[in-house]
FIKE-34794 format. One record per residue (C-alpha): x, y, z; residue number from 1. Coordinates in pm, 1 decimal, always signed. Layout:
// FIKE-34794
         xx         yy         zz     n
          X          Y          Z   NUM
...
//
This chain:
// FIKE-34794
         xx         yy         zz     n
    -1099.1    +8647.6     +691.8     1
    -1466.5    +8684.9     +677.4     2
    -1658.2    +8521.1     +381.8     3
    -2031.1    +8592.6     +352.1     4
    -2252.3    +8346.2     +165.2     5
    -2584.9    +8382.0       -9.4     6
    -2884.6    +8192.7     -136.5     7
    -3144.9    +8382.4     -332.4     8
    -3522.6    +8372.1     -305.2     9
    -3788.2    +8613.2     -424.7    10
    -3932.4    +8863.1     -178.2    11
    -4247.9    +9063.3      -95.1    12
    -4383.6    +9397.2     -211.6    13
    -4626.8    +9618.3      -26.0    14
    -4934.5    +9753.0     -202.0    15
    -5029.9   +10059.7       -0.3    16
    -5136.2    +9903.7     +329.8    17
    -5193.9    +9563.4     +171.8    18
    -4934.1    +9298.4      +85.6    19
    -4837.7    +9123.0     -234.7    20
    -4606.6    +8824.5     -185.4    21
    -4405.9    +8705.9     -482.6    22
    -4267.7    +8357.4     -547.8    23
    -4061.3    +8239.1     -252.9    24
    -3807.1    +8034.1     -443.4    25
    -3721.1    +8132.2     -799.6    26
    -3476.7    +8009.8    -1059.4    27
    -3417.9    +8368.8    -1166.0    28
    -3502.9    +8632.1     -909.6    29
    -3579.1    +8940.2    -1116.7    30
    -3754.2    +9123.4     -834.3    31
    -3545.5    +9411.6     -700.6    32
    -3677.3    +9318.2     -357.0    33
    -3519.1    +8973.2     -365.9    34
    -3424.5    +8855.0      -19.0    35
    -3059.4    +8770.2      +30.9    36
    -2951.4    +8515.3     +289.4    37
    -2616.8    +8632.9     +423.6    38
    -2365.3    +8488.3     +664.1    39
    -1991.0    +8503.2     +722.0    40
    -1727.9    +8260.0     +841.0    41
    -1361.3    +8269.6     +934.8    42
    -1085.5    +8013.3     +884.0    43
     -752.1    +7981.4    +1058.4    44
     -510.2    +7949.9     +767.0    45
     -225.9    +8098.0     +970.5    46
      +39.7    +7856.6    +1086.2    47
       +2.7    +7720.3    +1441.7    48
     +233.1    +7811.1    +1726.2    49
     +284.7    +8139.3    +1906.9    50
     +635.8    +8164.8    +1760.6    51
     +495.8    +8156.6    +1408.1    52
     +222.8    +8403.8    +1502.0    53
     +489.7    +8646.4    +1626.6    54
     +655.6    +8620.4    +1283.7    55
     +330.0    +8736.4    +1123.7    56
     +271.6    +8380.2    +1001.5    57
     +588.3    +8380.2     +785.4    58
     +706.2    +8033.4     +883.6    59
     +716.7    +7802.6     +579.2    60
    +1082.7    +7889.2     +508.8    61
    +1180.5    +7828.0     +873.7    62
     +968.7    +7527.5     +981.1    63
    +1219.0    +7449.4    +1256.6    64
    +1001.6    +7331.8    +1544.7    65
     +716.6    +7086.2    +1609.1    66
     +458.0    +7308.1    +1437.4    67
     +632.9    +7233.6    +1107.0    68
     +410.1    +6924.4    +1088.1    69
     +136.3    +7161.4     +971.2    70
     +327.4    +7463.2     +835.2    71
     +573.0    +7267.5     +620.2    72
     +629.1    +6899.7     +701.0    73
     +962.0    +6899.4     +515.1    74
    +1109.0    +7101.5     +801.0    75
    +1058.6    +6818.5    +1050.4    76
    +1403.1    +6676.9     +966.0    77
    +1559.4    +6982.7    +1132.6    78
    +1452.9    +6856.0    +1473.9    79
    +1725.2    +6668.2    +1662.2    80
    +1513.4    +6534.2    +1949.6    81
    +1152.9    +6418.7    +1994.6    82
     +923.1    +6712.1    +2069.2    83
     +576.9    +6765.6    +2210.4    84
     +399.2    +7089.3    +2124.6    85
      +76.4    +7237.3    +2259.3    86
      -95.7    +7567.8    +2188.1    87
     -405.8    +7752.2    +2305.8    88
     -555.3    +8047.8    +2124.0    89
     -809.1    +8317.8    +2185.1    90
     -995.2    +8468.9    +1889.9    91
    -1192.5    +8794.4    +1892.2    92
    -1404.9    +8832.9    +1579.7    93
    -1568.8    +9154.6    +1461.7    94
    -1778.2    +9050.3    +1161.9    95
    -1951.7    +9318.2     +948.5    96
    -2300.3    +9264.6     +809.0    97
    -2563.2    +9476.4     +635.4    98
    -2800.1    +9605.9     +903.8    99
    -3028.9    +9865.7     +744.0   100
    -3044.0   +10161.9     +510.9   101
    -3125.8   +10244.0     +150.4   102
    -3042.4   +10012.5     -137.7   103
    -3149.2   +10276.5     -390.1   104
    -3327.1   +10609.4     -399.0   105
    -3372.7   +10869.2     -128.1   106
    -3523.6   +10782.4     +212.1   107
    -3880.4   +10892.7     +274.8   108
    -3797.1   +11006.4     +627.5   109
    -4075.1   +10787.2     +767.4   110
    -3990.5   +10553.0    +1056.0   111
    -3687.9   +10335.4     +982.6   112
    -3657.2   +10471.0     +629.4   113
    -3442.2   +10765.5     +732.2   114
    -3087.7   +10658.3     +641.8   115
    -2917.1   +10723.6     +310.8   116
    -2694.7   +10445.6     +184.5   117
    -2625.9   +10107.4     +340.2   118
    -2568.8   +10093.8     +715.3   119
    -2337.7    +9823.9     +849.7   120
    -2314.1    +9669.4    +1192.5   121
    -2083.0    +9408.9    +1346.3   122
    -2115.5    +9082.3    +1528.9   123
    -1868.0    +9067.6    +1819.5   124
    -1760.5    +8718.8    +1932.3   125
    -1483.4    +8592.3    +2163.0   126
    -1374.1    +8227.3    +2150.8   127
    -1092.8    +8022.5    +2303.7   128
     -970.7    +7669.8    +2247.7   129
     -690.5    +7417.6    +2206.8   130
     -560.4    +7511.3    +1863.3   131
     -265.4    +7272.1    +1818.7   132
     -119.5    +6957.1    +1972.5   133
     +161.8    +6748.8    +1822.0   134
     +430.6    +6487.7    +1877.8   135
     +738.9    +6463.5    +1655.0   136
     +985.7    +6175.0    +1646.1   137
    +1304.5    +6239.3    +1441.7   138
    +1547.8    +5966.2    +1332.5   139
    +1858.1    +6054.7    +1128.9   140
    +1729.9    +6125.3     +774.9   141
    +1357.5    +6109.5     +850.0   142
    +1101.6    +6237.4    +1098.2   143
     +744.4    +6141.5    +1181.9   144
     +475.9    +6360.5    +1343.9   145
     +121.2    +6325.9    +1471.8   146
      -86.1    +6636.8    +1534.1   147
     -428.7    +6786.6    +1594.8   148
     -511.5    +7129.2    +1452.4   149
     -809.8    +7364.0    +1481.0   150
     -875.7    +7471.8    +1121.8   151
    -1188.2    +7675.7    +1201.5   152
    -1357.6    +7796.1    +1518.7   153
    -1608.4    +8069.8    +1446.7   154
    -1946.4    +8206.5    +1555.2   155
    -2147.0    +8511.3    +1452.3   156
    -2497.8    +8655.6    +1463.0   157
    -2666.9    +8918.4    +1248.0   158
    -2991.2    +9116.7    +1230.7   159
    -3097.2    +9303.8     +917.0   160
    -3395.2    +9533.7     +959.1   161
    -3532.2    +9828.6     +767.6   162
    -3366.2    +9784.2     +428.5   163
    -3552.4    +9986.2     +165.6   164
    -3525.6   +10055.0     -206.6   165
    -3707.8   +10227.5     -490.6   166
    -3951.7   +10023.7     -694.6   167
    -3828.7   +10044.3    -1052.2   168
    -4095.2    +9813.9    -1190.8   169
    -4309.8   +10106.2    -1304.8   170
    -4624.4    +9978.1    -1131.1   171
    -4826.2   +10249.4     -961.9   172
    -5004.1   +10009.7     -726.3   173
    -4689.1    +9848.9     -582.5   174
    -4512.0    +9976.7     -274.9   175
    -4563.9   +10296.1      -81.3   176
    -4495.8   +10581.6     -318.5   177
    -4255.6   +10354.4     -505.7   178
    -4080.7   +10216.1     -195.5   179
    -4007.2    +9847.1     -131.5   180
    -3883.4    +9680.9     +187.0   181
    -3661.8    +9372.0     +197.7   182
    -3777.7    +9099.9     +443.3   183
    -3597.8    +9149.5     +774.3   184
    -3360.0    +8871.3     +879.4   185
    -3205.8    +8711.0    +1184.0   186
    -2893.8    +8504.3    +1119.2   187
    -2653.6    +8282.1    +1312.1   188
    -2341.2    +8084.3    +1218.8   189
    -2149.7    +7818.0    +1410.3   190
    -1847.7    +7663.6    +1234.8   191
    -1597.6    +7415.8    +1376.6   192
    -1341.0    +7206.7    +1184.4   193
    -1063.9    +7000.9    +1345.7   194
     -800.1    +6792.0    +1168.3   195
     -614.0    +6485.0    +1298.1   196
     -301.3    +6425.9    +1094.4   197
      +14.8    +6228.5    +1037.8   198
     +312.1    +6385.6     +861.2   199
     +656.2    +6265.0     +765.2   200
     +974.3    +6413.4     +621.7   201
    +1281.0    +6271.7     +450.0   202
    +1620.1    +6434.9     +396.6   203
    +1696.7    +6373.8      +30.3   204
    +2033.4    +6552.9      +42.4   205
    +2215.6    +6759.3     +300.3   206
    +2036.3    +7068.3     +168.9   207
    +1699.0    +6934.5      +48.9   208
    +1414.1    +6767.5     +236.0   209
    +1061.5    +6668.7     +135.6   210
     +751.6    +6620.0     +348.4   211
     +409.1    +6463.0     +312.0   212
     +104.1    +6458.3     +538.9   213
     -240.0    +6297.7     +554.1   214
     -524.1    +6464.9     +745.2   215
     -864.0    +6347.9     +863.8   216
    -1104.5    +6640.6     +897.6   217
    -1403.9    +6639.7    +1130.6   218
    -1632.0    +6935.1    +1066.1   219
    -1965.3    +7077.7    +1173.0   220
    -2135.3    +7384.3    +1033.1   221
    -2469.9    +7526.2    +1132.4   222
    -2606.6    +7827.0     +947.8   223
    -2956.0    +7961.0    +1002.0   224
    -3137.6    +8256.7     +852.0   225
    -3495.1    +8350.3     +934.9   226
    -3675.5    +8618.6     +735.6   227
    -3984.7    +8798.7     +860.4   228
    -4232.5    +9039.6     +709.2   229
    -4316.0    +9354.7     +900.8   230
    -4560.5    +9310.0    +1189.8   231
    -4883.0    +9414.1    +1014.5   232
    -5008.6    +9513.7     +671.9   233
    -5025.9    +9878.1     +768.6   234
    -4835.1   +10186.2     +662.4   235
    -4700.6   +10238.3    +1015.7   236
    -4574.9    +9880.7    +1034.3   237
    -4427.6    +9890.4     +684.0   238
    -4186.9   +10165.7     +794.8   239
    -4167.5   +10058.1    +1157.2   240
    -3962.2    +9826.5    +1376.7   241
    -3995.4    +9454.4    +1315.1   242
    -4060.5    +9241.2    +1623.8   243
    -4006.0    +8915.3    +1429.5   244
    -4346.2    +8771.2    +1508.1   245
    -4387.4    +8394.9    +1442.3   246
    -4697.6    +8448.6    +1231.4   247
    -4499.6    +8681.8    +1001.0   248
    -4229.2    +8428.7     +918.1   249
    -4140.1    +8454.0     +549.5   250
    -3889.7    +8168.9     +542.7   251
    -3660.9    +7970.9     +771.7   252
    -3346.0    +7854.1     +593.7   253
    -3062.6    +7644.0     +733.9   254
    -2746.4    +7477.7     +611.4   255
    -2637.9    +7187.1     +830.7   256
    -2309.5    +7008.6     +766.1   257
    -2173.0    +6739.1     +991.7   258
    -1918.1    +6512.5     +829.5   259
    -1558.8    +6419.6     +761.3   260
    -1308.0    +6407.4     +479.7   261
     -944.0    +6329.8     +403.1   262
     -682.2    +6568.5     +267.0   263
     -311.3    +6572.1     +186.2   264
      -29.3    +6814.2     +259.2   265
     +304.5    +6830.9      +80.4   266
     +612.1    +7041.7     +154.5   267
     +972.8    +7105.5      +61.8   268
    +1264.2    +7282.6     +228.1   269
    +1581.6    +7371.8      +40.1   270
    +1894.3    +7536.3     +178.4   271
    +2014.2    +7709.0     -137.6   272
    +2285.1    +7913.4      +37.5   273
    +2473.2    +7894.9     +364.6   274
    +2220.4    +8094.4     +568.1   275
    +1919.7    +8093.0     +335.7   276
    +1624.8    +7851.5     +314.4   277
    +1343.3    +7826.1      +62.4   278
    +1022.6    +7648.2     +161.9   279
     +696.4    +7559.6       -6.2   280
     +376.9    +7366.6      +63.9   281
      +38.8    +7258.2      -68.3   282
     -248.2    +7196.4     +175.5   283
     -576.0    +7042.1      +59.4   284
     -902.1    +7162.6     +211.8   285
    -1184.2    +6924.0     +306.7   286
    -1525.9    +6883.6     +147.8   287
    -1801.6    +6842.7     +407.7   288
    -2142.9    +6716.8     +294.0   289
    -2439.9    +6908.7     +420.8   290
    -2806.0    +6974.8     +362.3   291
    -2993.1    +7292.0     +281.4   292
    -3340.7    +7302.9     +431.9   293
    -3597.1    +7569.3     +347.4   294
    -3918.0    +7608.3     +546.9   295
    -4177.0    +7835.8     +388.3   296
    -4381.9    +8082.1     +587.4   297
    -4629.0    +8333.1     +440.6   298
    -4644.0    +8242.7      +73.8   299
    -4884.2    +8223.1     -219.3   300
    -4756.4    +7918.1     -408.7   301
    -4630.2    +7691.9     -127.4   302
    -4847.7    +7656.6     +183.9   303
    -4688.5    +7775.4     +510.0   304
    -4480.2    +7498.4     +662.1   305
    -4368.7    +7346.3     +330.6   306
    -4019.3    +7199.3     +378.7   307
    -3780.2    +7191.6      +85.5   308
    -3450.9    +7003.5     +126.3   309
    -3152.0    +6956.8     -101.8   310
    -2805.6    +6809.1      -43.6   311
    -2518.1    +7056.0      -66.3   312
    -2141.0    +6992.8      -59.1   313
    -1922.4    +7256.8     +105.0   314
    -1566.8    +7263.0      -28.7   315
    -1318.8    +7447.6     +190.5   316
    -1017.3    +7622.5      +36.1   317
     -692.4    +7465.7      -75.6   318
     -384.1    +7667.3      +21.5   319
      -46.0    +7700.9     -153.1   320
     +255.6    +7871.5       +1.2   321
     +612.0    +7971.7      -76.9   322
     +860.0    +8139.1     +155.8   323
    +1219.3    +8235.3     +216.4   324
    +1409.5    +8265.6     +545.1   325
    +1747.6    +8403.8     +652.7   326
    +1942.4    +8344.9     +972.5   327
    +2251.8    +8548.8    +1062.5   328
    +2586.4    +8381.5    +1117.3   329
    +2574.3    +8436.1    +1494.5   330
    +2215.0    +8307.5    +1516.1   331
    +2078.6    +8625.5    +1669.4   332
    +1881.8    +8759.1    +1373.8   333
    +1620.2    +8566.3    +1178.6   334
    +1401.3    +8706.0     +902.1   335
    +1127.2    +8536.6     +703.5   336
     +886.3    +8612.9     +418.7   337
     +591.5    +8401.2     +299.1   338
     +335.3    +8421.8      +20.4   339
      +15.6    +8216.3      +51.6   340
     -248.3    +8162.1     -215.1   341
     -591.8    +8069.5      -75.4   342
     -853.5    +7926.1     -312.6   343
    -1162.0    +8088.2     -162.4   344
    -1342.7    +8059.8     -495.3   345
    -1396.7    +7684.1     -448.4   346
    -1649.4    +7758.3     -172.2   347
    -1898.8    +7918.2     -407.8   348
    -1814.5    +7681.8     -692.0   349
    -1907.7    +7382.9     -477.0   350
    -2227.8    +7547.7     -356.7   351
    -2335.4    +7611.4     -714.1   352
    -2403.5    +7238.8     -735.0   353
    -2725.9    +7321.6     -548.9   354
    -2855.4    +7472.2     -872.9   355
    -2806.7    +7136.9    -1049.4   356
    -2996.6    +6948.4     -780.1   357
    -3280.8    +7201.1     -747.3   358
    -3306.5    +7479.6    -1011.6   359
    -3529.9    +7684.8     -781.4   360
    -3214.8    +7790.2     -597.5   361
    -2968.4    +8026.7     -758.2   362
    -2621.1    +8116.2     -633.0   363
    -2469.2    +8366.8     -877.6   364
    -2221.3    +8532.2     -640.6   365
    -1847.2    +8463.2     -632.0   366
    -1547.9    +8500.2     -400.5   367
    -1203.5    +8606.6     -515.7   368
     -904.8    +8393.0     -426.6   369
     -666.5    +8555.4     -180.3   370
     -293.7    +8633.4     -201.1   371
     -158.4    +8674.2     +151.1   372
     +181.8    +8834.3     +216.0   373
     +359.9    +8760.3     +546.6   374
     +677.8    +8919.2     +683.7   375
     +843.6    +8869.4    +1020.1   376
    +1168.1    +8883.7    +1215.3   377
    +1321.4    +8763.6    +1540.4   378
    +1610.3    +8876.0    +1759.6   379
    +1747.6    +8633.2    +2019.1   380
    +1941.0    +8744.5    +2327.0   381
    +2181.4    +8451.0    +2328.1   382
    +2383.7    +8575.2    +2624.0   383
    +2090.0    +8535.9    +2864.2   384
    +1992.3    +8218.9    +3049.2   385
    +1733.4    +8115.9    +2952.1   386
    +1754.0    +8255.1    +2597.6   387
    +1496.4    +8526.6    +2530.3   388
    +1371.6    +8609.0    +2179.5   389
    +1150.9    +8896.0    +2063.5   390
     +953.5    +8889.9    +1738.6   391
     +769.6    +9134.1    +1517.4   392
     +563.4    +9061.6    +1209.6   393
     +296.9    +9188.4     +971.8   394
      +83.7    +9036.4     +701.3   395
     -165.3    +9153.2     +443.7   396
     -496.8    +8974.4     +401.8   397
     -659.6    +9103.2      +79.9   398
    -1034.4    +9155.8      +69.4   399
    -1205.8    +8835.0      -36.4   400
    -1566.2    +8889.6      +66.4   401
    -1859.3    +8775.1     -144.6   402
    -1901.9    +8977.8     -461.9   403
    -2265.6    +9070.5     -511.9   404
    -2421.4    +9015.7     -852.9   405
    -2354.7    +9329.3    -1055.8   406
    -2702.2    +9334.7    -1212.2   407
    -2883.5    +9296.4     -877.5   408
    -2879.4    +9603.2     -654.2   409
    -3002.7    +9409.9     -350.3   410
    -2722.9    +9158.7     -389.8   411
    -2469.5    +9440.8     -410.8   412
    -2618.7    +9601.4      -99.7   413
    -2612.9    +9283.7     +107.6   414
    -2258.2    +9199.7       +5.3   415
    -2059.9    +9515.6      +57.0   416
    -1693.8    +9512.3      -50.4   417
    -1441.8    +9533.9     +229.2   418
    -1087.2    +9661.6     +266.9   419
     -760.4    +9475.1     +268.6   420
     -674.0    +9380.9     +625.6   421
     -329.4    +9464.0     +765.4   422
     -232.7    +9245.2    +1061.2   423
      +35.6    +9352.9    +1305.6   424
     +190.5    +9080.4    +1522.0   425
     +446.0    +9064.1    +1798.9   426
     +566.8    +8799.4    +2038.0   427
     +823.5    +8684.9    +2289.6   428
     +979.7    +8346.0    +2357.1   429
    +1179.0    +8196.4    +2642.7   430
    +1393.3    +7890.9    +2568.0   431
    +1538.3    +7662.3    +2833.8   432
    +1752.5    +7356.4    +2762.6   433
    +1456.3    +7125.2    +2689.8   434
    +1156.5    +7353.1    +2719.4   435
    +1033.4    +7657.6    +2529.5   436
     +734.1    +7880.6    +2590.3   437
     +606.9    +8145.3    +2350.1   438
     +344.4    +8419.7    +2368.2   439
     +219.2    +8621.5    +2071.1   440
      -63.2    +8849.5    +1959.5   441
     -196.2    +8939.0    +1615.6   442
     -420.3    +9242.8    +1572.6   443
     -633.6    +9365.9    +1283.1   444
     -961.5    +9549.8    +1236.2   445
    -1171.5    +9233.0    +1207.3   446
     -981.7    +8961.3    +1396.9   447
     -755.7    +8969.1    +1703.8   448
     -565.9    +8654.6    +1803.0   449
     -364.3    +8574.5    +2115.2   450
     -162.5    +8252.7    +2135.7   451
      +29.8    +8075.7    +2410.0   452
     +232.4    +7769.2    +2316.8   453
     +489.7    +7538.1    +2470.7   454
     +736.8    +7290.4    +2325.0   455
     +911.9    +7018.0    +2523.4   456
    +1200.4    +6819.3    +2373.6   457
    +1353.0    +6504.0    +2522.3   458
//
């Protein structure tokens, strides 16, 4: 689920073979050549456990193993024995970003200015890690769990070079035959959030249970974007390759967050018919305090090397979910459906507080909230020893990338709309008397995930 982010500063214009640099930081960037700082990040809102992954993440209505501590703590009362669960995951990210092309007008055909429309590229990153670890202790009508969960583990890099547009300002002495070039950028993102949690459940009636959890989040986020002007104030350089020379640094921006926060989780599980369960949850996202730093380079109003800093909170999304599950009378067939609502919009809303602290920064862009749909099924071969189960699932992740400002063509170019992502998942599990091991994979165009988990009961 990639989410690009932007801060806006004013950019340069070329006057023939000379250079005119506009204001670096503006409250309202009216220049069509405004530089956009872009980056993307990915969260792991899917439920932990390879079994859940094989169901396509549709697990809130089942919540019948140790991973229920995260997915739906109300389901913990279904466990009859203490359980230990561990999971490792591998993530392969393919993150799109704007690489080059034409924001507006027709290319001149000179140097890099030869592509019509916006050209995208992708950052390819492979990561692995311990994604989940838990201990559950059940006791008659209640259960207690302790767990560690990897909420986010993401890295990406980007390079934007040779992004051109028509000058619509009507000035004959600006640009090369009416052509402007956006400052070229190098970007990098490193995001890591881990939660340490306690969760409990209580069986209110034979058919209804409630759950509650408290999480401590430890998060770090490092985002850096460096913008450079073309190598020299010449016509050849204006349309040529940028070598990102130190003396042509336009700005060096970074967002550093390293902090902690507390959040709550609540869940319910209701058996409303003999073989049917209804589950629901609310999961609060953390707010991590950070700092935006802005180092000026070539500039007319602020001398090179001027450092501007402002505190910035980063609110991560809250998630709501509701699901239904069915298990056949003989226990062989299990089906599950889940709907999740992810409040992505709070990310940009929290970042807009930067404008209140320093009006020179402007963050007009937004992110749509996401409605995820998950569907999965399982068939267990009960006659085998050990029991073998196969799973198949799918889920829809609607496009929730940054929406560029409608009135700003550069913003729209840097933040291209994406497509809804269809994930296909499958998995297999082997269950012994006290031990279970599961393997699953989830594939989509932008993110591939492989999970291996084990559960031991005693």
